[in-house]
Structure formats: C-alpha cells, structure tokens
Z-matrix of the N, CA and C atoms (Angstrom, degrees):
N
C 1 1.467
C 2 1.562 1 106.22
N 3 1.273 2 115.75 1 133.01
C 4 1.473 3 119.29 2 -179.36
C 5 1.525 4 112.63 3 -76.62
N 6 1.294 5 116.87 4 168.13
C 7 1.442 6 123.68 5 -176.55
C 8 1.499 7 112.05 6 -60.10
N 9 1.371 8 117.10 7 -43.31
C 10 1.458 9 119.62 8 -178.25
C 11 1.535 10 111.44 9 -63.06
N 12 1.300 11 116.96 10 -43.13
C 13 1.474 12 117.04 11 179.95
C 14 1.527 13 112.24 12 -65.53
N 15 1.333 14 116.42 13 -37.36
C 16 1.465 15 121.21 14 176.44
C 17 1.515 16 111.29 15 -62.77
N 18 1.319 17 117.20 16 -44.03
C 19 1.440 18 123.04 17 177.64
C 20 1.561 19 110.70 18 -62.35
N 21 1.301 20 115.05 19 -45.19
C 22 1.464 21 118.98 20 -179.86
C 23 1.541 22 111.51 21 -62.72
N 24 1.334 23 118.67 22 -41.02
C 25 1.428 24 121.46 23 177.28
C 26 1.543 25 111.84 24 -63.77
N 27 1.322 26 115.92 25 -45.73
C 28 1.466 27 120.32 26 179.59
C 29 1.526 28 110.51 27 -63.42
N 30 1.290 29 116.55 28 -42.53
C 31 1.515 30 119.96 29 179.86
C 32 1.523 31 109.86 30 -64.62
N 33 1.339 32 116.39 31 -43.22
C 34 1.471 33 119.56 32 -178.09
C 35 1.522 34 110.14 33 -63.84
N 36 1.351 35 116.10 34 -39.34
C 37 1.476 36 118.65 35 179.48
C 38 1.494 37 111.53 36 -65.40
N 39 1.321 38 117.46 37 -36.01
C 40 1.494 39 121.66 38 177.67
C 41 1.522 40 109.67 39 -66.39
N 42 1.352 41 117.83 40 -41.61
C 43 1.431 42 120.91 41 179.47
C 44 1.547 43 110.45 42 -64.03
N 45 1.303 44 116.54 43 -42.98
C 46 1.466 45 121.14 44 177.08
C 47 1.520 46 112.55 45 -60.02
N 48 1.336 47 115.44 46 -43.98
C 49 1.445 48 119.69 47 179.70
C 50 1.543 49 111.86 48 -62.21
N 51 1.329 50 115.99 49 -31.20
C 52 1.459 51 119.24 50 176.05
C 53 1.508 52 114.53 51 -76.26
N 54 1.339 53 116.07 52 -48.30
C 55 1.435 54 120.67 53 -173.04
C 56 1.516 55 115.84 54 -82.12
N 57 1.332 56 118.89 55 -29.30
C 58 1.426 57 120.24 56 -179.35
C 59 1.530 58 114.78 57 -61.70
N 60 1.311 59 119.23 58 -42.75
C 61 1.516 60 118.62 59 175.90
C 62 1.525 61 110.02 60 -58.82
N 63 1.286 62 118.44 61 -40.20
C 64 1.480 63 121.03 62 -178.65
C 65 1.491 64 109.72 63 -63.24
N 66 1.311 65 117.54 64 -43.89
C 67 1.483 66 122.90 65 177.88
C 68 1.514 67 110.50 66 -63.20
N 69 1.320 68 117.51 67 -43.14
C 70 1.455 69 121.10 68 177.64
C 71 1.511 70 111.93 69 -59.19
N 72 1.328 71 115.77 70 -44.65
C 73 1.482 72 120.03 71 179.29
C 74 1.476 73 111.33 72 -62.76
N 75 1.342 74 115.63 73 -46.60
C 76 1.456 75 119.36 74 177.55
C 77 1.511 76 112.09 75 -56.33
N 78 1.321 77 117.20 76 -45.74
C 79 1.445 78 120.46 77 176.36
C 80 1.510 79 112.62 78 -62.29
N 81 1.337 80 117.21 79 -40.04
C 82 1.464 81 120.44 80 179.46
C 83 1.508 82 110.20 81 -62.19
N 84 1.349 83 116.08 82 -43.80
C 85 1.455 84 119.79 83 -179.46
C 86 1.587 85 109.68 84 -66.75
N 87 1.276 86 115.39 85 -40.91
C 88 1.463 87 116.13 86 -179.38
C 89 1.520 88 110.76 87 -65.71
N 90 1.363 89 117.09 88 -41.73
C 91 1.500 90 118.72 89 177.35
C 92 1.519 91 108.55 90 -67.65
N 93 1.333 92 118.72 91 -31.80
C 94 1.440 93 121.10 92 179.07
C 95 1.531 94 109.84 93 -68.18
N 96 1.346 95 118.77 94 -40.80
C 97 1.447 96 118.78 95 179.73
C 98 1.532 97 109.85 96 -68.84
N 99 1.339 98 118.52 97 -32.29
C 100 1.465 99 119.18 98 176.59
C 101 1.509 100 110.15 99 -65.59
N 102 1.338 101 117.26 100 -41.50
C 103 1.456 102 120.79 101 -176.93
C 104 1.541 103 109.20 102 -71.19
N 105 1.309 104 116.70 103 -39.09
C 106 1.499 105 120.26 104 -175.91
C 107 1.504 106 113.06 105 -78.65
N 108 1.317 107 117.07 106 -40.47
C 109 1.445 108 116.67 107 -165.55
C 110 1.510 109 114.47 108 -115.96
N 111 1.301 110 117.27 109 -15.15
C 112 1.501 111 119.60 110 -173.21
C 113 1.515 112 109.80 111 52.32
N 114 1.316 113 117.79 112 41.66
C 115 1.446 114 124.98 113 -174.87
C 116 1.496 115 107.86 114 116.57
N 117 1.287 116 117.96 115 145.55
C 118 1.416 117 124.17 116 -175.62
C 119 1.547 118 109.73 117 -73.53
N 120 1.295 119 118.33 118 120.39
C 121 1.454 120 120.61 119 178.90
C 122 1.508 121 112.93 120 -71.33
N 123 1.294 122 115.36 121 163.45
C 124 1.506 123 120.49 122 -179.22
C 125 1.494 124 112.71 123 -60.60
N 126 1.333 125 120.01 124 -29.12
C 127 1.500 126 120.19 125 -178.42
C 128 1.474 127 113.35 126 -78.53
N 129 1.301 128 121.47 127 0.58
C 130 1.457 129 123.00 128 174.86
C 131 1.578 130 107.33 129 -127.24
N 132 1.291 131 117.93 130 59.41
C 133 1.468 132 120.58 131 -177.17
C 134 1.503 133 113.54 132 -64.92
N 135 1.306 134 118.58 133 -21.69
C 136 1.475 135 120.80 134 -179.56
C 137 1.494 136 111.44 135 -74.12
N 138 1.312 137 119.22 136 -14.84
C 139 1.479 138 121.39 137 -179.21
C 140 1.527 139 108.85 138 -82.59
N 141 1.314 140 114.52 139 78.03
C 142 1.433 141 119.62 140 175.31
C 143 1.533 142 110.05 141 -145.67
N 144 1.319 143 116.96 142 168.69
C 145 1.461 144 123.07 143 -174.63
C 146 1.474 145 114.91 144 -67.75
N 147 1.364 146 118.08 145 -15.97
C 148 1.473 147 120.10 146 -176.27
C 149 1.523 148 110.29 147 -78.75
N 150 1.297 149 119.05 148 -16.36
C 151 1.476 150 121.91 149 176.27
C 152 1.516 151 111.53 150 -110.82
N 153 1.288 152 116.02 151 147.73
C 154 1.476 153 119.49 152 172.26
C 155 1.513 154 107.83 153 -67.54
N 156 1.353 155 115.98 154 142.61
C 157 1.461 156 117.08 155 -174.68
C 158 1.509 157 115.31 156 -59.59
N 159 1.310 158 116.93 157 -20.16
C 160 1.503 159 118.84 158 176.28
C 161 1.531 160 110.94 159 -71.01
N 162 1.307 161 117.64 160 -13.47
C 163 1.486 162 121.05 161 175.67
C 164 1.485 163 113.30 162 -94.64
N 165 1.367 164 118.29 163 -3.06
C 166 1.443 165 118.84 164 -177.69
C 167 1.516 166 109.82 165 -72.04
N 168 1.317 167 115.13 166 146.99
C 169 1.473 168 121.29 167 176.40
C 170 1.514 169 112.16 168 -58.13
N 171 1.352 170 114.13 169 131.96
C 172 1.478 171 118.07 170 177.49
C 173 1.541 172 113.16 171 88.83
N 174 1.311 173 117.43 172 -2.80
C 175 1.476 174 119.88 173 -178.92
C 176 1.509 175 110.00 174 -114.47
N 177 1.317 176 114.83 175 131.91
C 178 1.503 177 119.60 176 176.73
C 179 1.571 178 104.39 177 -120.28
N 180 1.349 179 114.66 178 134.51
C 181 1.447 180 122.08 179 177.91
C 182 1.532 181 109.09 180 -115.55
N 183 1.305 182 114.81 181 153.51
C 184 1.447 183 121.80 182 175.68
C 185 1.544 184 108.43 183 -64.73
N 186 1.299 185 116.68 184 141.76
C 187 1.473 186 121.48 185 -178.79
C 188 1.537 187 111.47 186 -66.77
N 189 1.288 188 116.95 187 -39.48
C 190 1.427 189 120.36 188 -174.96
C 191 1.580 190 112.97 189 -82.90
N 192 1.299 191 114.67 190 -46.17
C 193 1.463 192 117.86 191 -172.04
C 194 1.563 193 112.64 192 -99.51
N 195 1.334 194 118.40 193 -9.91
C 196 1.462 195 122.32 194 179.44
C 197 1.544 196 112.56 195 53.32
N 198 1.337 197 115.33 196 40.32
C 199 1.415 198 120.65 197 173.64
C 200 1.506 199 108.86 198 -111.45
N 201 1.305 200 115.87 199 154.99
C 202 1.476 201 117.85 200 -175.80
C 203 1.528 202 110.29 201 -69.09
N 204 1.349 203 115.80 202 123.00
C 205 1.474 204 121.53 203 178.18
C 206 1.524 205 111.28 204 -110.15
N 207 1.262 206 119.76 205 -16.87
C 208 1.453 207 120.96 206 179.12
C 209 1.528 208 112.11 207 -152.95
N 210 1.312 209 114.90 208 142.25
C 211 1.439 210 123.98 209 172.88
C 212 1.539 211 107.21 210 -121.59
N 213 1.317 212 117.56 211 110.90
C 214 1.449 213 124.87 212 178.50
C 215 1.485 214 107.90 213 -111.88
N 216 1.311 215 121.46 214 89.01
C 217 1.458 216 124.59 215 -172.79
C 218 1.519 217 108.84 216 -125.69
N 219 1.283 218 117.75 217 24.74
C 220 1.478 219 119.64 218 -177.47
C 221 1.549 220 112.39 219 -65.02
N 222 1.330 221 112.67 220 155.80
C 223 1.463 222 123.28 221 177.46
C 224 1.538 223 114.64 222 58.41
N 225 1.297 224 117.37 223 32.82
C 226 1.460 225 124.24 224 171.71
C 227 1.501 226 106.10 225 -99.91
N 228 1.329 227 117.97 226 171.88
C 229 1.458 228 120.64 227 179.65
C 230 1.527 229 107.66 228 -119.67
N 231 1.309 230 116.29 229 54.30
C 232 1.451 231 121.97 230 179.35
C 233 1.511 232 113.29 231 -62.48
N 234 1.318 233 115.08 232 -55.89
C 235 1.470 234 118.29 233 -169.62
C 236 1.539 235 108.63 234 75.54
N 237 1.341 236 116.84 235 176.02
C 238 1.442 237 120.50 236 175.00
C 239 1.468 238 113.63 237 96.78
N 240 1.340 239 116.51 238 -164.06
C 241 1.435 240 122.68 239 -175.00
C 242 1.528 241 109.98 240 -124.40
N 243 1.342 242 114.49 241 164.28
C 244 1.456 243 120.96 242 173.77
C 245 1.529 244 106.62 243 -87.87
N 246 1.311 245 118.83 244 127.82
C 247 1.457 246 122.71 245 -178.49
C 248 1.551 247 111.08 246 -90.89
N 249 1.304 248 113.95 247 165.27
C 250 1.474 249 119.68 248 178.67
C 251 1.506 250 111.49 249 -68.71
N 252 1.344 251 119.50 250 -20.67
C 253 1.404 252 121.40 251 179.12
C 254 1.543 253 113.58 252 -63.47
N 255 1.297 254 115.90 253 -13.20
C 256 1.448 255 120.12 254 176.97
C 257 1.516 256 109.49 255 -57.93
N 258 1.320 257 118.60 256 -32.71
C 259 1.473 258 120.91 257 176.80
C 260 1.475 259 115.53 258 -62.97
N 261 1.344 260 119.07 259 -16.55
C 262 1.465 261 123.19 260 177.84
C 263 1.544 262 113.26 261 -74.45
N 264 1.361 263 116.75 262 -13.75
C 265 1.455 264 119.08 263 -178.57
C 266 1.531 265 108.70 264 -89.28
N 267 1.341 266 115.09 265 68.01
C 268 1.452 267 121.19 266 -171.61
C 269 1.515 268 115.90 267 -69.40
N 270 1.357 269 119.43 268 -11.25
C 271 1.432 270 121.77 269 176.19
C 272 1.522 271 112.56 270 -97.35
N 273 1.329 272 115.54 271 4.90
C 274 1.482 273 120.32 272 -176.15
C 275 1.529 274 110.34 273 -68.84
N 276 1.361 275 113.46 274 128.76
C 277 1.469 276 120.50 275 177.12
C 278 1.508 277 112.42 276 -110.47
N 279 1.328 278 116.70 277 -27.78
C 280 1.461 279 120.90 278 -179.59
C 281 1.514 280 109.35 279 -133.79
N 282 1.375 281 114.58 280 127.13
C 283 1.465 282 120.44 281 174.80
C 284 1.471 283 106.71 282 -125.63
N 285 1.331 284 117.39 283 110.58
C 286 1.448 285 123.84 284 176.72
C 287 1.526 286 110.04 285 -118.78
N 288 1.295 287 114.03 286 99.38
C 289 1.472 288 120.05 287 176.16
C 290 1.541 289 108.94 288 -120.82
N 291 1.304 290 115.63 289 41.01
C 292 1.464 291 120.84 290 -177.53
C 293 1.513 292 108.69 291 -76.44
N 294 1.331 293 114.13 292 139.35
C 295 1.453 294 121.52 293 176.08
C 296 1.511 295 114.53 294 59.45
N 297 1.309 296 116.83 295 47.48
C 298 1.484 297 120.86 296 -179.63
C 299 1.568 298 110.37 297 -121.88
N 300 1.319 299 115.36 298 14.94
C 301 1.477 300 122.23 299 175.82
C 302 1.551 301 112.14 300 59.41
N 303 1.308 302 116.02 301 43.72
C 304 1.488 303 118.88 302 171.70
C 305 1.482 304 112.53 303 -75.71
N 306 1.308 305 119.55 304 149.70
C 307 1.438 306 123.40 305 172.29
C 308 1.531 307 107.88 306 -134.29
N 309 1.333 308 115.63 307 173.87
C 310 1.489 309 119.45 308 -178.82
C 311 1.491 310 108.75 309 92.83
N 312 1.329 311 115.53 310 -158.66
C 313 1.472 312 123.24 311 -176.44
C 314 1.539 313 112.31 312 -108.70
N 315 1.296 314 114.66 313 159.38
C 316 1.510 315 118.01 314 170.00
C 317 1.491 316 106.85 315 -75.54
N 318 1.333 317 118.28 316 125.67
C 319 1.464 318 119.15 317 -177.93
C 320 1.570 319 111.50 318 -69.33
N 321 1.298 320 114.66 319 148.02
C 322 1.475 321 120.36 320 -176.80
C 323 1.536 322 108.58 321 -64.65
N 324 1.331 323 119.95 322 -22.67
C 325 1.452 324 123.52 323 -179.20
C 326 1.530 325 111.99 324 -63.19
N 327 1.303 326 119.82 325 -10.89
C 328 1.445 327 123.36 326 176.26
C 329 1.540 328 107.10 327 -58.70
N 330 1.263 329 117.61 328 -28.59
C 331 1.498 330 121.67 329 -179.02
C 332 1.528 331 113.31 330 -68.26
N 333 1.384 332 117.41 331 -10.89
C 334 1.451 333 120.67 332 178.53
C 335 1.549 334 109.26 333 -85.54
N 336 1.307 335 120.16 334 -7.30
C 337 1.457 336 124.95 335 -178.93
C 338 1.515 337 109.82 336 -83.96
N 339 1.289 338 118.12 337 69.30
C 340 1.489 339 124.34 338 -172.31
C 341 1.532 340 111.14 339 -63.17
N 342 1.362 341 120.13 340 -25.31
C 343 1.437 342 121.60 341 -177.18
C 344 1.506 343 112.68 342 -92.39
N 345 1.347 344 117.03 343 -1.96
C 346 1.436 345 122.41 344 -175.70
C 347 1.490 346 113.60 345 -60.23
N 348 1.303 347 118.69 346 124.72
C 349 1.473 348 123.86 347 179.75
C 350 1.515 349 112.17 348 -108.49
N 351 1.362 350 117.93 349 -34.85
C 352 1.433 351 122.21 350 -178.91
C 353 1.543 352 110.58 351 -127.92
N 354 1.305 353 118.35 352 127.39
C 355 1.432 354 122.72 353 175.22
C 356 1.551 355 105.83 354 -125.03
N 357 1.315 356 115.13 355 113.47
C 358 1.479 357 120.80 356 -178.33
C 359 1.512 358 109.73 357 -123.26
N 360 1.313 359 116.96 358 102.96
C 361 1.443 360 122.92 359 178.77
C 362 1.548 361 112.37 360 -122.80
N 363 1.329 362 114.47 361 24.91
C 364 1.479 363 119.94 362 -176.24
C 365 1.552 364 110.39 363 -67.88
N 366 1.323 365 115.64 364 155.33
C 367 1.449 366 124.22 365 176.37
C 368 1.556 367 113.25 366 61.83
N 369 1.315 368 114.50 367 45.96
C 370 1.425 369 121.33 368 173.63
C 371 1.535 370 109.96 369 -126.97
N 372 1.237 371 122.26 370 -177.11
C 373 1.446 372 125.56 371 -179.86
C 374 1.492 373 111.16 372 -109.52
N 375 1.335 374 118.57 373 38.99
C 376 1.425 375 122.39 374 -179.94
C 377 1.493 376 111.16 375 -70.39
N 378 1.339 377 117.35 376 150.23
C 379 1.482 378 122.70 377 -179.63
C 380 1.518 379 107.50 378 -133.55
N 381 1.284 380 114.23 379 169.07
C 382 1.461 381 120.87 380 175.11
C 383 1.536 382 111.43 381 96.42
N 384 1.284 383 113.18 382 -171.66
C 385 1.487 384 118.36 383 178.33
C 386 1.484 385 113.06 384 -90.83
N 387 1.308 386 117.75 385 161.11
C 388 1.425 387 122.31 386 173.87
C 389 1.550 388 107.15 387 -72.68
N 390 1.349 389 117.79 388 124.51
C 391 1.446 390 118.42 389 -175.51
C 392 1.548 391 111.27 390 -62.85
N 393 1.334 392 116.44 391 131.93
C 394 1.438 393 122.76 392 178.77
C 395 1.527 394 109.42 393 -60.57
N 396 1.308 395 118.15 394 -24.91
C 397 1.496 396 120.35 395 178.47
C 398 1.505 397 113.22 396 -63.05
N 399 1.311 398 116.30 397 -17.57
C 400 1.500 399 119.23 398 177.57
C 401 1.504 400 111.06 399 -61.79
N 402 1.310 401 117.30 400 -23.57
C 403 1.474 402 120.32 401 176.24
C 404 1.539 403 113.26 402 -65.40
N 405 1.331 404 115.74 403 -15.42
C 406 1.494 405 118.45 404 175.40
C 407 1.510 406 111.74 405 -73.77
N 408 1.301 407 118.05 406 -15.84
C 409 1.473 408 122.85 407 179.49
C 410 1.494 409 109.95 408 -84.41
N 411 1.291 410 117.70 409 77.38
C 412 1.448 411 124.06 410 -169.09
C 413 1.556 412 112.32 411 -77.04
N 414 1.345 413 117.89 412 -8.68
C 415 1.457 414 120.12 413 177.35
C 416 1.530 415 111.30 414 -96.08
N 417 1.273 416 117.11 415 2.79
C 418 1.470 417 119.64 416 -175.12
C 419 1.561 418 111.11 417 -69.23
N 420 1.328 419 113.76 418 132.60
C 421 1.461 420 121.05 419 -179.33
C 422 1.525 421 110.94 420 -112.33
N 423 1.341 422 118.69 421 -36.39
C 424 1.461 423 122.48 422 -176.58
C 425 1.522 424 109.48 423 -128.95
N 426 1.312 425 117.22 424 128.30
C 427 1.465 426 124.31 425 170.79
C 428 1.493 427 107.99 426 -126.34
N 429 1.315 428 115.22 427 121.42
C 430 1.503 429 120.57 428 176.90
C 431 1.500 430 108.07 429 -121.59
N 432 1.331 431 114.88 430 114.40
C 433 1.491 432 121.21 431 178.08
C 434 1.536 433 108.82 432 -133.66
N 435 1.293 434 116.42 433 151.57
C 436 1.473 435 121.32 434 174.10
C 437 1.481 436 110.00 435 -92.84
N 438 1.332 437 116.65 436 131.27
C 439 1.444 438 120.01 437 179.15
C 440 1.533 439 107.86 438 -103.78
N 441 1.337 440 113.75 439 128.97
C 442 1.454 441 119.71 440 175.35
C 443 1.524 442 109.83 441 -91.69
N 444 1.279 443 119.63 442 -175.82
C 445 1.447 444 121.94 443 175.45
C 446 1.579 445 110.41 444 -64.26
N 447 1.222 446 119.41 445 167.08
C 448 1.486 447 125.46 446 -179.35
C 449 1.471 448 112.15 447 67.72
N 450 1.314 449 123.35 448 14.30
C 451 1.453 450 125.29 449 176.62
C 452 1.477 451 116.40 450 72.68
N 453 1.318 452 118.77 451 9.92
C 454 1.431 453 121.83 452 177.73
C 455 1.506 454 109.41 453 -97.47
N 456 1.356 455 115.11 454 170.17
C 457 1.440 456 117.64 455 177.69
C 458 1.470 457 112.13 456 -62.98
C-alpha cells in the first residue's frame, strides 16, 4: 500500500472517530424526543432539525467536543418513558428531568453515563427498582428520586 493510501485511511478513521459520536448523540436525542414527547411540543420550538442539537433549549454541550453534557428539562409536560438510548450520551454530567411526568422504569443503560454527577428524576411516576448499574456512575454527587409506597421508585 502506498503512502498516500495509508494517509487517506488514517485521516478517514480520525474523521469517523470525531463525527460518529456526534451522530450517535443526535440520534439519541432524536429518539429521546420521540419517546418523551411523541412529537415536539410548542413549548420547545428550538427542538427541530434546522438547529444543531447543542442549540436546543435545555441542552448544554461541551465547548471543545460539542457533545451533550447537560439536559435541563425540568418542569415540562413531556410524559412518556426514558429510553435505552440515554446510555449513548456518554459525556452527560447533569440529567434533570424532574417533574416531567415520566413513567416506567429507569433504564439500566444509565450505568453507562460514567461522567454523570447529578441525576434528578424527582416528581415523576417512575416505578421499579433503582438499577444496580447506577453504581457504575462513580462521579455522581447528587441523586434525587421520588419513592412511592412499597420501597419502589
């Protein structure tokens, strides 16, 4: 293989390493909005394809890597469930979905969020046990969950 082909392959792999995580995050957010909103509600008009997801209301991205580092979507009326795609947001440090009328269980994929520092899911209708995988989030400082009767969420 000549030098040019080797350079081209190395360069292409570097580009893929940079752009693939961004595409994964965009897909995660899109699947997340589908699960949470069943269509984007009027109160989140910025959540559309004409804007980069880092410009969407309630989303903070890192300055250097442009990956989602925080979701601040408290006090909205989304409804719905948390999807397993949440685990794709591996740069997430803050997840605040308090008082958004979620139901179902916390997905085990939350354990993939190794950088997570704050998890706030209070005032929802979540059920089930706290996933043991949450213990993988060793940077976590604050966890806020609502406990229902019978010791479940």
